[in-house]
MINU-962101 format. One line per field, with one value per residue (C-alpha): y, z, x; residue in one letter. Coordinates in steps of 0.02 Angstrom, whole numbers, padded with zeros to 5 digits, m for minus. Each point is the difference from the previous one (the first is absolute). Layout:
py	(Y,...)
pz	(Z,...)
px	(X,...)
code	(A,...)
! end
This chain:
py	(10596,m00167,00013,m00105,m00081,m00073,m00166,m00075,m00181,m00077,00063,m00065,m00012,m00042,00022,00030,m00067,m00020,m00181,m00148,m00064,00091,m00057,00084,00129,00154,00076,00160,00050,m00043,00042,00019,00024,00004,m00049,00178,00011,00085,m00074,00061,m00045,m00004,m00003,m00061,00046,m00128,m00030,00119,m00103,00112,m00004,m00009,00043,m00133,m00129,00040,m00026,m00163,m00085,00082,m00148,00101,00034,m00140,00014,m00054,m00063,m00090,m00128,00044,m00128,00111,00167,m00044,m00083,00154,00111,m00111,00002,00188,00079,m00131,m00019,m00149,00048,m00060,m00039,m00033,m00052,m00059,00011,m00122,m00134,00032,m00016,m00163,m00073,00047,00026,m00179,00005,00100,00009,00188,00089,00153,00173,00038,m00157,00042,00179,m00061,m00150,00074,00187,00014,00110,m00020,00034,00048,m00088,00089,00084,m00151,m00035,00170,00086,00036,00050,00163,00163,00072,m00121,00033,00043,m00170,m00089,00099,m00041,m00183,m00008,00082,m00119,m00148,00051,00092,m00156,m00118,00046,m00040,m00160,m00054,00032,m00116,m00134,00003,m00030,m00151,m00065,00007,m00080,m00144,m00018,00037,00159,m00089,m00086,00167,00086,m00138,00022,00189,m00029,m00110,00131,00083,m00167,m00039,00170,m00030,m00171,00085,00125,m00134,m00103,m00118,00083,m00148,m00147,m00077,m00027,m00102,m00126,m00173)
pz	(06925,m00026,m00035,m00137,00063,m00121,00077,m00145,m00055,00175,00151,00178,00085,00175,00095,00178,00057,00161,00011,m00106,m00061,m00161,00007,00172,00024,m00108,m00105,00077,m00086,m00162,m00011,m00164,m00046,m00165,00084,00010,00192,00000,00053,m00037,00117,m00046,00149,m00014,00113,00037,m00151,m00114,m00117,m00154,m00070,m00191,m00026,00123,m00079,m00173,00067,00088,m00158,m00123,m00089,m00036,00183,00112,00177,00137,00164,00155,00042,m00155,00042,00133,m00084,m00167,00087,00104,m00154,m00099,00141,00028,m00164,m00113,m00108,m00044,00022,m00141,m00033,00173,00085,00180,00096,00132,m00131,m00090,00165,00044,m00171,m00002,00180,00052,00123,00122,00063,00023,m00140,00082,m00072,00155,m00031,m00184,00038,00129,m00098,m00175,00031,00173,00056,00167,m00028,00145,00002,00158,m00080,m00099,00119,00024,m00041,m00186,m00011,00096,m00097,00056,m00013,00113,m00071,00063,m00097,m00158,00017,00030,m00151,m00111,00058,m00060,m00183,m00005,m00009,m00110,m00163,00074,00079,m00168,m00083,00123,m00007,m00191,m00003,00113,m00098,m00163,00081,00070,m00159,00092,m00086,m00104,00149,00094,m00148,m00008,00187,m00024,m00142,00113,00138,m00063,m00004,00176,00062,m00080,00084,00166,m00029,m00039,00154,m00046,00101,00117,m00111,m00110,m00160,m00070,00142,m00023)
px	(04195,00091,00185,00078,00159,00127,00047,00098,m00012,00006,m00092,00014,m00169,m00057,m00162,m00054,m00168,m00098,00057,00052,m00169,m00043,m00181,m00017,00139,m00010,00137,00068,00163,00090,00185,00096,00182,00091,00163,00067,00000,m00171,m00165,m00176,m00142,m00184,m00116,m00179,m00144,m00133,m00113,00097,00107,m00008,00178,m00007,00185,00055,m00116,00071,00175,m00046,m00061,00120,00081,00158,00044,00061,m00069,00122,m00072,00056,m00135,m00101,m00134,m00077,00033,m00079,m00148,m00040,00026,m00118,m00129,m00001,00056,m00079,00155,00108,00182,00111,00141,00071,00162,00006,00164,m00065,m00038,00165,00092,m00087,00039,00184,00056,m00034,00145,m00108,m00178,00013,m00092,m00079,00032,00104,00105,00026,00051,00126,00068,00006,00023,00077,m00146,m00088,m00185,m00113,m00168,m00058,m00152,m00057,m00144,m00077,m00164,00014,m00183,00015,m00010,00166,00146,00149,00171,00058,m00138,00042,00185,m00040,m00116,00131,00136,m00103,00022,00166,00109,m00100,00089,00171,m00064,m00073,00168,00090,m00135,m00001,00187,m00024,m00151,00099,00153,m00104,m00104,m00162,m00059,m00133,m00080,m00001,m00085,m00130,m00035,m00018,m00122,m00107,m00011,m00158,m00088,00064,m00063,m00170,m00011,00037,m00140,m00130,00037,00142,00139,00031,m00045,00135,m00097,00145,m00003,m00081)
code	(M,P,V,E,I,D,L,G,K,E,V,A,I,D,V,E,A,M,G,L,K,P,E,R,D,R,L,C,V,V,Q,L,S,S,G,N,S,E,A,H,L,I,Q,F,T,K,N,D,Y,H,A,P,N,L,C,R,L,L,N,N,P,N,I,L,K,L,F,H,Y,A,R,F,D,I,A,V,I,Q,A,Y,L,G,V,V,T,T,P,V,Y,C,T,K,I,A,S,K,I,V,R,T,Y,T,N,R,H,S,L,K,D,L,C,R,D,L,L,G,I,E,L,S,K,Q,K,Q,S,S,D,W,G,K,N,D,L,T,Q,E,Q,I,A,Y,A,A,S,D,V,L,H,L,H,K,I,K,Y,H,L,D,E,M,L,V,R,E,D,R,I,K,I,A,Q,D,A,F,Y,F,L,N,T,R,A,H,L,D,L,I,G,F,S,E,E,D,I,F,A,H)
! end
């Protein structure tokens, strides 16, 4: 029986898939955290993407969904769960907009630079499609959502200070369109170019 989890008004979300092409590589795991040092993992088996509670959460307009590299995550969610995730916040985009003094915007970089936490990415490239995930995979998946609330807090302070919060919000709003373009074959083409 599905368990209802109270995740508050902001929920950190990440996904694990068989690769980085949502049109080819299937969704395997969705991780969630409300920012309380706990993570919840939902594992999907091939061809079984029935998750009505998760889908309700993903398109609940009253809950902000925090991602790191939301472009991929919301595309693979849209492809396999058939839901448009909204509203969204992407720590990678926020970092690129406000941390222009560096070209380091990975989750590992943000954890180190903003929180003083060294994040292990050792299990990033592993077989997420197998039925029994290892404890190392579970710990890795959880770590990808446990720090997003704190990172958002620091990035928001910087965005406000540098008067870039509005442009960040506009970029977040566009993410679902960008993900849809990826899914219909425009992932490499710059549609804004001449």
